[in-house]
GUDREN-549985 format. One record per residue (C-alpha): x, y, z. Coordinates in pm, whole numbers, plus 50000, padded with zeros to 5 digits. Each point is the difference from the previous one (the first is absolute). Example, Ala and Ser with C-alpha at 12.3 -4.5 7.8 and 13.67 -1.06 7.14 Angstrom:
BEGIN
px->51230&py->49550&pz->50780 .
px->50137&py->50344&pz->49934 .
END
This chain:
BEGIN
px->50033&py->52249&pz->52770 .
px->49697&py->50044&pz->49709 .
px->50002&py->49731&pz->49774 .
px->49855&py->49933&pz->49655 .
px->50010&py->49697&pz->49812 .
px->50003&py->49963&pz->49613 .
px->50042&py->49774&pz->49738 .
px->50149&py->50093&pz->49646 .
px->49819&py->49835&pz->49701 .
px->50068&py->50006&pz->49633 .
px->50018&py->49785&pz->49690 .
px->50297&py->49823&pz->49896 .
px->50313&py->50232&pz->49923 .
px->49802&py->50359&pz->50081 .
px->50289&py->50085&pz->50251 .
px->49874&py->49932&pz->50354 .
px->50320&py->49857&pz->50152 .
px->50193&py->50262&pz->49845 .
px->49766&py->50229&pz->50198 .
px->50038&py->49835&pz->50321 .
px->50388&py->50038&pz->49916 .
px->49975&py->50352&pz->49991 .
px->49753&py->50031&pz->50287 .
px->50233&py->49813&pz->50240 .
px->50342&py->50250&pz->49855 .
px->49771&py->50292&pz->50057 .
px->49887&py->49929&pz->50372 .
px->50342&py->49967&pz->50110 .
px->49970&py->49594&pz->50032 .
px->50363&py->49970&pz->49834 .
px->50338&py->50126&pz->50108 .
px->50158&py->50278&pz->49754 .
px->50299&py->49738&pz->49925 .
px->49760&py->49666&pz->50020 .
px->50036&py->49774&pz->49689 .
px->49639&py->49880&pz->49886 .
px->49904&py->49810&pz->49737 .
px->49741&py->50127&pz->49723 .
px->49654&py->49898&pz->50069 .
px->50111&py->49921&pz->50350 .
px->49642&py->49823&pz->50103 .
px->50040&py->49712&pz->49725 .
px->50249&py->49816&pz->50216 .
px->49895&py->49692&pz->49856 .
px->50243&py->49851&pz->49738 .
px->49735&py->49964&pz->49738 .
px->49828&py->50294&pz->50048 .
px->50327&py->50174&pz->49920 .
px->50075&py->49786&pz->49654 .
px->49643&py->50083&pz->49899 .
px->49955&py->50350&pz->50108 .
px->49659&py->49895&pz->50147 .
px->49872&py->50010&pz->50392 .
px->49867&py->49644&pz->50110 .
px->50014&py->50022&pz->50402 .
px->49817&py->50275&pz->50193 .
px->50254&py->50196&pz->50209 .
px->49928&py->50290&pz->50285 .
px->50277&py->50258&pz->50048 .
px->49903&py->50357&pz->50233 .
px->50155&py->50335&pz->49982 .
px->49944&py->50282&pz->50257 .
px->49882&py->50330&pz->49818 .
px->49894&py->50307&pz->50281 .
px->50006&py->49763&pz->50288 .
px->49739&py->49753&pz->49805 .
px->50119&py->49681&pz->49955 .
px->49841&py->49843&pz->49650 .
px->50007&py->49622&pz->49943 .
px->50019&py->49933&pz->49649 .
px->49908&py->49684&pz->49829 .
px->50163&py->49919&pz->49639 .
px->49738&py->49765&pz->49841 .
px->50069&py->49754&pz->49701 .
px->49832&py->50157&pz->49658 .
px->49949&py->49652&pz->49840 .
px->49686&py->49832&pz->50065 .
px->50151&py->49668&pz->50016 .
px->50095&py->50103&pz->50340 .
px->49697&py->50119&pz->50091 .
px->50020&py->49832&pz->50353 .
px->50236&py->50217&pz->50113 .
px->49802&py->50301&pz->49931 .
px->49650&py->49904&pz->50125 .
px->50179&py->49939&pz->50363 .
px->50234&py->50256&pz->50006 .
px->49677&py->50273&pz->49928 .
px->49850&py->49900&pz->50312 .
px->50312&py->50143&pz->50217 .
px->49970&py->50366&pz->49819 .
px->49766&py->50299&pz->50053 .
px->50060&py->50150&pz->49618 .
px->50164&py->49940&pz->49703 .
px->50226&py->50176&pz->49754 .
px->49902&py->49916&pz->49644 .
px->50308&py->50036&pz->49739 .
px->49907&py->50031&pz->49646 .
px->50226&py->50076&pz->49714 .
px->49905&py->50311&pz->49806 .
px->50044&py->49851&pz->49701 .
px->49831&py->49670&pz->50026 .
px->49706&py->50078&pz->50231 .
px->49848&py->49758&pz->50225 .
px->50103&py->49616&pz->49906 .
px->49815&py->49677&pz->50037 .
px->50183&py->49904&pz->50350 .
px->49949&py->50403&pz->50109 .
px->49589&py->49884&pz->49959 .
px->50092&py->49676&pz->50246 .
px->50138&py->50154&pz->50278 .
px->49830&py->50329&pz->49967 .
px->49611&py->49783&pz->50024 .
px->50187&py->49857&pz->50319 .
px->50041&py->50291&pz->50178 .
px->49729&py->50205&pz->49932 .
px->49770&py->49676&pz->50086 .
px->50184&py->50051&pz->50316 .
px->49884&py->50337&pz->50039 .
px->50347&py->50125&pz->49955 .
px->50050&py->50382&pz->49892 .
px->50231&py->50042&pz->49721 .
px->50267&py->50267&pz->49947 .
px->50076&py->50023&pz->49583 .
px->50372&py->50034&pz->49905 .
px->50024&py->50061&pz->49642 .
px->50351&py->49890&pz->49951 .
px->50267&py->50036&pz->49696 .
px->49874&py->50326&pz->49869 .
px->50307&py->50098&pz->49883 .
px->49959&py->49686&pz->49730 .
px->49990&py->50171&pz->49662 .
px->49697&py->49794&pz->49948 .
px->49850&py->50109&pz->50312 .
px->49608&py->50110&pz->49980 .
px->49913&py->50057&pz->50406 .
px->49697&py->50173&pz->49936 .
px->49856&py->49700&pz->49784 .
px->50170&py->49725&pz->50249 .
px->49779&py->50179&pz->50294 .
px->49643&py->49997&pz->49812 .
px->50079&py->49635&pz->49974 .
px->50063&py->49953&pz->50335 .
px->49694&py->50160&pz->50100 .
px->49807&py->49768&pz->49736 .
px->50124&py->49696&pz->50145 .
px->49944&py->50120&pz->50354 .
px->49655&py->50074&pz->49906 .
px->49963&py->49635&pz->49813 .
px->50148&py->49847&pz->50311 .
px->49728&py->50109&pz->50220 .
px->50138&py->50282&pz->50224 .
px->49867&py->50247&pz->50201 .
px->49946&py->50350&pz->50006 .
px->50307&py->50044&pz->50258 .
px->50210&py->49757&pz->49808 .
px->49924&py->50184&pz->49653 .
px->50086&py->50321&pz->50174 .
px->50383&py->49913&pz->50034 .
px->50274&py->50205&pz->49966 .
px->50282&py->49989&pz->49762 .
px->50393&py->50063&pz->49912 .
px->50205&py->50012&pz->49719 .
px->50331&py->49830&pz->50036 .
px->50310&py->49877&pz->49888 .
px->50126&py->49684&pz->50194 .
px->50348&py->49990&pz->49833 .
px->50033&py->50383&pz->50052 .
px->49865&py->49971&pz->50358 .
px->49786&py->50277&pz->49974 .
px->49592&py->50005&pz->50044 .
px->49784&py->50347&pz->49995 .
px->49631&py->50081&pz->50014 .
px->50037&py->50208&pz->49670 .
px->50138&py->49868&pz->49641 .
px->50238&py->50286&pz->49962 .
px->50086&py->50004&pz->50437 .
px->50384&py->50076&pz->50073 .
px->50079&py->49656&pz->49964 .
px->50294&py->49943&pz->50292 .
px->49898&py->49743&pz->50260 .
px->49689&py->49791&pz->50097 .
px->49923&py->50218&pz->50330 .
px->49641&py->50002&pz->49818 .
px->49920&py->49696&pz->50025 .
px->50113&py->49927&pz->50349 .
px->49752&py->50270&pz->50103 .
px->49700&py->49886&pz->49784 .
px->50092&py->49626&pz->50162 .
px->49943&py->50190&pz->50342 .
px->49751&py->50213&pz->49923 .
px->49792&py->49765&pz->49803 .
px->50012&py->49639&pz->50121 .
px->49838&py->49966&pz->50356 .
px->50168&py->49875&pz->50313 .
px->49968&py->49651&pz->50074 .
px->49635&py->49971&pz->50176 .
px->50152&py->49706&pz->50231 .
px->50178&py->50276&pz->50191 .
px->49666&py->50001&pz->50150 .
px->50041&py->49692&pz->50167 .
px->50328&py->50021&pz->50130 .
px->49870&py->49929&pz->50361 .
px->49830&py->49700&pz->49903 .
px->50200&py->49611&pz->50018 .
px->50246&py->49942&pz->49713 .
px->49869&py->49860&pz->49641 .
px->50151&py->50000&pz->49672 .
px->49967&py->49845&pz->49711 .
px->50307&py->49791&pz->49830 .
px->50019&py->50107&pz->49610 .
px->50348&py->49895&pz->49912 .
px->50176&py->49712&pz->50104 .
px->50458&py->50035&pz->50002 .
px->50278&py->49779&pz->50130 .
px->50278&py->50156&pz->50201 .
px->50330&py->49803&pz->50033 .
px->50068&py->50150&pz->50377 .
px->49643&py->50041&pz->50134 .
px->49804&py->49731&pz->49790 .
px->49640&py->50001&pz->49872 .
px->49848&py->50378&pz->49979 .
px->49659&py->50131&pz->49934 .
px->49952&py->50378&pz->49869 .
px->49636&py->50177&pz->50016 .
px->49839&py->50294&pz->50145 .
px->49887&py->49992&pz->50351 .
px->49637&py->50046&pz->50033 .
px->49964&py->50039&pz->50374 .
px->50245&py->50068&pz->50324 .
px->50357&py->49999&pz->50039 .
px->50243&py->49692&pz->50026 .
px->50403&py->50016&pz->50069 .
px->50254&py->49723&pz->50021 .
px->49899&py->49747&pz->50300 .
px->49617&py->49981&pz->49978 .
px->49862&py->49697&pz->49969 .
px->49710&py->49983&pz->49728 .
px->49845&py->49732&pz->49773 .
px->49940&py->49968&pz->49621 .
px->49638&py->49917&pz->49866 .
px->49840&py->49874&pz->49646 .
px->49811&py->50148&pz->49809 .
px->49699&py->49786&pz->50175 .
px->50093&py->50116&pz->50328 .
px->50203&py->49634&pz->50091 .
px->50327&py->50065&pz->50256 .
px->50300&py->49936&pz->49746 .
px->50260&py->50047&pz->50291 .
px->50101&py->50195&pz->50295 .
px->50306&py->50178&pz->50013 .
px->50261&py->50264&pz->50142 .
px->50089&py->50292&pz->49760 .
px->50342&py->49982&pz->49978 .
px->50042&py->50327&pz->49862 .
px->49800&py->50279&pz->49842 .
px->50161&py->50190&pz->49658 .
px->49874&py->50251&pz->49786 .
px->50109&py->50151&pz->49672 .
px->50248&py->50305&pz->49998 .
px->50124&py->50064&pz->49663 .
px->50147&py->49730&pz->49848 .
px->50039&py->49742&pz->50311 .
px->49778&py->49884&pz->50251 .
px->50123&py->50084&pz->50355 .
px->49880&py->49913&pz->50327 .
px->49735&py->50217&pz->50191 .
px->49915&py->50029&pz->50346 .
px->49630&py->49960&pz->49950 .
px->49755&py->49941&pz->49698 .
px->49684&py->50235&pz->50035 .
px->49690&py->50008&pz->49850 .
px->49990&py->50113&pz->49623 .
px->50394&py->49941&pz->49928 .
px->50108&py->49732&pz->49762 .
px->50245&py->49778&pz->50216 .
px->50139&py->49662&pz->49960 .
px->49988&py->49727&pz->50239 .
px->50276&py->49734&pz->50131 .
px->49912&py->49695&pz->50211 .
px->49735&py->49769&pz->49825 .
px->50102&py->49639&pz->49885 .
px->49654&py->49947&pz->49809 .
px->49821&py->50300&pz->49948 .
px->49940&py->50081&pz->49639 .
px->49863&py->50289&pz->49768 .
px->49633&py->50073&pz->50044 .
px->50017&py->49876&pz->50363 .
px->49923&py->50257&pz->50291 .
px->50262&py->50051&pz->50295 .
px->49849&py->50152&pz->50305 .
px->49983&py->50030&pz->50354 .
px->49888&py->49704&pz->50178 .
px->49660&py->50106&pz->50108 .
px->49899&py->50095&pz->49641 .
px->49804&py->49696&pz->49880 .
px->49858&py->50158&pz->49647 .
px->50228&py->49990&pz->49687 .
px->50018&py->50270&pz->49761 .
px->49867&py->49933&pz->49667 .
px->50224&py->49961&pz->49751 .
px->49910&py->50121&pz->49655 .
px->49902&py->49785&pz->49734 .
px->50285&py->49908&pz->49727 .
px->49889&py->49933&pz->49628 .
px->49995&py->49656&pz->49867 .
px->50306&py->49824&pz->49824 .
px->49892&py->49999&pz->49609 .
px->50285&py->49784&pz->49858 .
px->50189&py->49664&pz->50124 .
px->50346&py->49845&pz->49933 .
px->50083&py->49640&pz->50104 .
px->50379&py->50037&pz->50143 .
px->50146&py->49636&pz->50002 .
px->50329&py->49818&pz->50043 .
px->50249&py->50022&pz->49709 .
px->50040&py->49631&pz->49879 .
px->50165&py->50041&pz->49699 .
px->50332&py->49834&pz->49947 .
px->50198&py->50292&pz->50096 .
px->49819&py->50057&pz->50343 .
px->50257&py->50098&pz->50284 .
px->50270&py->50150&pz->49834 .
px->49953&py->50335&pz->50044 .
px->49798&py->50059&pz->50314 .
px->49998&py->49831&pz->50372 .
px->49618&py->50001&pz->50047 .
px->49811&py->49749&pz->49779 .
px->49787&py->49803&pz->50250 .
px->49632&py->50029&pz->50033 .
px->50027&py->50049&pz->50346 .
px->50189&py->50290&pz->49984 .
px->49822&py->50162&pz->49730 .
px->49671&py->49962&pz->50199 .
px->50155&py->50173&pz->50301 .
px->50127&py->50286&pz->49768 .
px->49631&py->50059&pz->49854 .
px->49874&py->49980&pz->50316 .
px->50225&py->50259&pz->50138 .
px->49888&py->50228&pz->49725 .
px->49657&py->49922&pz->50064 .
px->50032&py->50157&pz->50344 .
px->50125&py->50343&pz->49888 .
px->49829&py->50057&pz->49702 .
px->49604&py->49913&pz->50072 .
px->49960&py->50054&pz->49635 .
px->50139&py->49654&pz->49905 .
px->49826&py->49685&pz->50069 .
px->50178&py->49632&pz->50016 .
px->49817&py->49658&pz->49943 .
px->50204&py->49648&pz->49996 .
px->49907&py->49777&pz->49681 .
px->49934&py->49638&pz->50054 .
px->50343&py->49875&pz->49946 .
px->50173&py->50225&pz->50235 .
px->50280&py->50100&pz->49705 .
px->49808&py->50312&pz->49882 .
px->49822&py->50292&pz->50175 .
px->49701&py->50234&pz->49854 .
px->50140&py->50349&pz->50077 .
px->49708&py->50273&pz->49934 .
px->50037&py->50332&pz->49984 .
px->49933&py->50368&pz->49789 .
px->50217&py->49979&pz->49719 .
px->50304&py->49867&pz->49782 .
px->50204&py->50278&pz->50134 .
px->49974&py->49920&pz->50355 .
px->50030&py->49636&pz->49917 .
px->50332&py->50060&pz->49822 .
px->50120&py->50177&pz->50319 .
px->49914&py->49737&pz->50212 .
px->50174&py->49784&pz->49758 .
px->50318&py->50220&pz->49956 .
px->50064&py->50043&pz->50363 .
px->49975&py->49588&pz->50034 .
px->50247&py->49935&pz->49776 .
px->50252&py->50275&pz->50129 .
px->49946&py->49811&pz->50331 .
px->50110&py->49671&pz->49836 .
px->49697&py->49852&pz->49935 .
px->49921&py->49742&pz->49668 .
px->49659&py->50050&pz->49871 .
px->49794&py->49859&pz->49703 .
px->49722&py->50237&pz->49947 .
px->49653&py->49966&pz->49795 .
px->49831&py->50250&pz->49788 .
px->49809&py->50199&pz->50201 .
px->49618&py->49958&pz->49989 .
px->49712&py->50205&pz->50049 .
px->49779&py->49959&pz->50318 .
px->49635&py->49941&pz->49925 .
px->49667&py->50086&pz->50187 .
px->49679&py->49832&pz->49990 .
px->49710&py->50190&pz->50083 .
px->49635&py->49930&pz->50018 .
px->50089&py->49688&pz->49745 .
px->50205&py->50229&pz->49745 .
px->50374&py->50016&pz->49976 .
px->50180&py->50315&pz->50025 .
px->50325&py->50097&pz->49913 .
px->50257&py->50329&pz->50084 .
px->49983&py->50287&pz->49764 .
px->50307&py->50243&pz->49984 .
px->49936&py->50367&pz->49841 .
px->50353&py->50035&pz->49783 .
px->50098&py->50345&pz->49945 .
px->50253&py->50037&pz->49725 .
px->50221&py->50289&pz->49848 .
px->50100&py->49904&pz->49650 .
px->50186&py->50199&pz->49683 .
px->49667&py->50061&pz->49782 .
px->50160&py->49788&pz->49749 .
px->49972&py->49682&pz->50199 .
px->49643&py->50059&pz->50153 .
px->49817&py->49770&pz->49713 .
px->50242&py->49679&pz->50107 .
px->49939&py->50058&pz->50347 .
px->49616&py->50053&pz->49939 .
px->49933&py->49688&pz->49824 .
px->50248&py->49781&pz->50245 .
px->49752&py->50121&pz->50311 .
px->49685&py->49981&pz->49794 .
px->50028&py->49692&pz->49831 .
px->50188&py->49712&pz->50129 .
px->50004&py->50097&pz->50365 .
px->49625&py->50111&pz->50014 .
px->50041&py->50364&pz->50113 .
px->49800&py->50284&pz->50005 .
px->50078&py->50310&pz->49878 .
px->49905&py->50284&pz->50246 .
px->50174&py->50282&pz->49877 .
px->50248&py->50124&pz->49712 .
px->50159&py->50401&pz->49991 .
px->50254&py->50164&pz->49951 .
px->50262&py->50065&pz->50236 .
px->50207&py->50236&pz->49864 .
px->50373&py->49983&pz->49840 .
px->49897&py->49774&pz->49728 .
px->49815&py->49721&pz->50258 .
px->49668&py->49877&pz->50045 .
px->49844&py->49888&pz->50347 .
px->49837&py->49683&pz->49930 .
px->49730&py->49846&pz->50331 .
px->49936&py->49637&pz->49988 .
px->49789&py->49784&pz->50212 .
px->50197&py->49632&pz->49940 .
px->49970&py->49666&pz->50190 .
px->50292&py->49951&pz->50204 .
px->50067&py->49659&pz->49821 .
px->50032&py->50193&pz->49659 .
px->50287&py->50234&pz->50183 .
px->50201&py->49714&pz->50133 .
px->50303&py->49983&pz->49763 .
px->49856&py->50324&pz->49812 .
px->50322&py->50237&pz->50103 .
px->50286&py->49836&pz->49779 .
px->49724&py->49978&pz->49701 .
px->49938&py->50374&pz->50061 .
px->50344&py->50143&pz->50035 .
px->50046&py->49837&pz->49634 .
px->49696&py->50100&pz->49869 .
px->50117&py->50368&pz->50122 .
px->50368&py->50006&pz->49953 .
px->50078&py->50043&pz->50386 .
px->49848&py->50305&pz->49996 .
px->49626&py->49967&pz->50111 .
px->49900&py->49995&pz->50363 .
px->49765&py->49747&pz->50164 .
px->49804&py->50052&pz->50349 .
px->49811&py->49755&pz->50148 .
px->49745&py->49966&pz->50279 .
px->49725&py->49773&pz->50155 .
px->49649&py->50164&pz->49900 .
px->49730&py->49753&pz->50051 .
px->49855&py->49651&pz->49977 .
px->49826&py->49918&pz->49671 .
px->49833&py->49662&pz->49848 .
px->50222&py->49782&pz->49851 .
px->50069&py->50130&pz->49615 .
px->50090&py->49646&pz->49916 .
px->50350&py->49818&pz->49892 .
px->50294&py->50219&pz->49907 .
px->50281&py->49897&pz->49772 .
px->50353&py->49946&pz->50165 .
px->50327&py->50027&pz->49851 .
px->49970&py->49974&pz->49608 .
px->50369&py->49851&pz->49954 .
px->50121&py->49676&pz->50067 .
px->50303&py->49910&pz->50158 .
px->50364&py->49803&pz->49913 .
px->50070&py->49731&pz->50266 .
px->50358&py->49843&pz->50059 .
px->49956&py->49669&pz->49976 .
px->50324&py->49921&pz->50157 .
px->50229&py->50070&pz->50297 .
px->50333&py->50167&pz->49977 .
px->50154&py->50313&pz->49910 .
px->49860&py->50200&pz->49691 .
px->50213&py->50007&pz->49679 .
px->50043&py->50318&pz->49824 .
px->49988&py->49817&pz->49616 .
px->49651&py->49823&pz->50129 .
px->49838&py->50345&pz->50127 .
px->50126&py->50128&pz->49669 .
px->49798&py->49780&pz->49827 .
px->49710&py->49985&pz->50202 .
px->49973&py->50396&pz->49923 .
px->49784&py->49943&pz->49694 .
px->49752&py->49880&pz->50253 .
px->49943&py->50250&pz->50225 .
px->50119&py->50273&pz->50271 .
px->50277&py->49846&pz->50274 .
px->49977&py->50022&pz->50345 .
px->50331&py->49862&pz->50034 .
px->50372&py->50045&pz->49878 .
px->50276&py->49771&pz->49956 .
px->50206&py->49797&pz->50282 .
px->49676&py->50000&pz->50206 .
px->49878&py->49706&pz->50235 .
px->49643&py->49844&pz->49844 .
px->49807&py->49707&pz->50106 .
px->49728&py->49782&pz->49834 .
px->49691&py->50203&pz->50011 .
px->50148&py->50352&pz->50033 .
px->49851&py->50297&pz->49754 .
px->50284&py->50143&pz->49845 .
px->49850&py->50180&pz->49749 .
px->49641&py->50161&pz->49798 .
px->49908&py->49787&pz->49747 .
px->49876&py->50208&pz->49655 .
px->49670&py->49800&pz->49974 .
px->49742&py->49900&pz->50229 .
px->50122&py->49662&pz->50122 .
px->50245&py->49904&pz->50234 .
px->50312&py->49830&pz->49853 .
px->50277&py->49771&pz->50152 .
px->50356&py->50077&pz->49875 .
px->50356&py->49904&pz->50091 .
px->50198&py->50314&pz->50114 .
px->50317&py->49744&pz->50079 .
px->50021&py->49864&pz->49634 .
px->50371&py->50114&pz->49858 .
px->50160&py->50058&pz->49698 .
px->50078&py->49653&pz->49810 .
px->50394&py->50001&pz->49941 .
px->50124&py->49829&pz->49698 .
px->50344&py->50034&pz->49785 .
px->49856&py->50131&pz->49713 .
px->49974&py->50389&pz->49990 .
px->49750&py->50212&pz->49774 .
px->49942&py->50345&pz->49942 .
px->49774&py->50166&pz->50247 .
px->49995&py->49699&pz->50270 .
px->50253&py->50166&pz->50233 .
px->49854&py->50372&pz->50011 .
px->49951&py->50131&pz->50383 .
px->49719&py->49936&pz->50181 .
px->49806&py->50339&pz->50066 .
px->49720&py->49981&pz->50230 .
px->49702&py->50220&pz->50070 .
px->50013&py->50155&pz->50377 .
px->49734&py->49793&pz->50173 .
px->49744&py->50164&pz->50167 .
px->50008&py->49991&pz->50381 .
px->49675&py->50047&pz->50207 .
px->49947&py->50170&pz->50327 .
px->49843&py->49822&pz->50273 .
px->49678&py->50188&pz->49935 .
px->49970&py->49929&pz->49636 .
px->50109&py->49635&pz->50038 .
px->49690&py->49931&pz->50246 .
px->49788&py->50199&pz->49733 .
px->50123&py->49813&pz->49700 .
px->49990&py->49648&pz->50099 .
px->49669&py->49781&pz->49915 .
px->49814&py->49787&pz->50233 .
px->50207&py->49711&pz->49947 .
px->50308&py->50193&pz->50069 .
px->50203&py->50094&pz->50322 .
px->50260&py->50227&pz->50062 .
px->50347&py->49839&pz->50202 .
px->50099&py->50303&pz->50194 .
px->50345&py->49988&pz->50207 .
px->50198&py->50267&pz->50145 .
px->50212&py->50014&pz->49659 .
px->49778&py->49889&pz->49733 .
px->49648&py->50000&pz->49855 .
px->49897&py->49763&pz->49791 .
px->49711&py->49856&pz->49804 .
px->49835&py->49639&pz->49954 .
px->49743&py->49766&pz->49973 .
px->49802&py->49862&pz->50278 .
px->50058&py->49697&pz->49898 .
px->50367&py->49905&pz->49883 .
px->49974&py->49691&pz->49838 .
px->49809&py->50041&pz->49652 .
px->49763&py->49705&pz->50041 .
px->49860&py->50137&pz->50353 .
px->49954&py->50312&pz->49758 .
px->49829&py->49806&pz->49766 .
px->49811&py->49805&pz->50203 .
px->49851&py->50315&pz->50190 .
px->49900&py->50161&pz->49691 .
px->49835&py->49684&pz->49898 .
px->49762&py->50000&pz->50324 .
px->49974&py->50395&pz->50006 .
END
């Protein structure tokens, strides 16, 4: 059977997972009466809750006698490690662009990787039925983007389609019949070349592992594209590391391939196809699986280095061990090492004490998803503030700069520009009208300046702004950047919070806790209205006397406390603070719970 391998790439929320749903339905991958969830490729709980793709996943459909292997890739740059591996398995890319928004930062990130690999793109202008859609402008912006990214003449001569993923149609003309996706299927078969690997079908077996998984019945499994030869269950092959060292020799227990939504056993893996192999015990991502006579490993594509680091430590608060059952540093280390094995964009380092681990990755969202997964598995952790990773070159200290693209209502542009170019030391690159009373701001800002900015940005724009960011370049260190301006309210006692005490503390600042909640000494219970930290007593009850006076017995009405999400809490804390994460709670605390230790540390620093 003829084969085509294609990746669908797009910015977050431009509709690629919905489009894959429609491709599966219209190719006959589902029975007519089969119950199928919406956004079926987002199989992970967190993906469904957040509405984003985190893990790259493959599927396949048949169209007019050709098997089309489709890879749904993450749209967020924090998960770029997934994208960089996956693009090595395909021969073409289908770039989905929102016809109203045009190309966005993550579009630029993934597209640059695809163009650098020489892949020929197909552009699909999605959501053309939206009221604000302007497909002609979006198409011009895509062409300009390709030219800026150094696309060759063949890549610049790209075909395009007008489509609606939710409507389930794609046409070559904007005013086409709008009935189905047959034009998209036909264009993929016509424009994407067949895998060159098919010419090497008679050579010894070779395959580069790009994703690692585990099956409860067959154990460890590796997925990748077969680069040469054939393989079937029962064959004995070996795994080699990047430098050609033998990792292990094993017998293939099963060969699986994607057929619709499921992986099914197949008789034989052939060159050019994307398959999954089981039977290994040590081989991992970026290893080469090959016949015994092959001695040279396939070169894996280099991965962009991490830009931020976070310290994961044990939870040593007085409330430790009440919610989770995985609290020991050994268990936390094993889980992080397992994550680093499957996600090559993450690096793990031990700290001298052994109770904490430095985890380096691409961004706050990537770290937030890892922590969220761990807390759902029963882990208790203490998490530090994210720190930017610096680089030394020719004796000069360099720091990562991010490109921030912001769409905001015209009335709030002044506040946003002032924050980015002032205290956060960003440079304004472009500012232009985006239509419908909105302005698009493009700025280059140090990564340090954007840590913790999201919450402030949403407040400044009354929740109407959209901030997208992506790594841009390394630049000379821009000097100190001021962190959080407000101090915090710190509990001086252990116990259960009292409504009367919190009511009296409300004039001091915003509260993070409500009445009848467990607190401990050193726990952060609110934000101070001034720039210094303040120790307070949230357990202080009302003095009871037998003398009644006017107004003393009025009901206590508390303001609703501020409840932070995991990412908001991590971005909010200062360098001397931690986030205590358990399966049921997210609490803020000082690194040193004892006030005397905090004073000693502040004097020494």
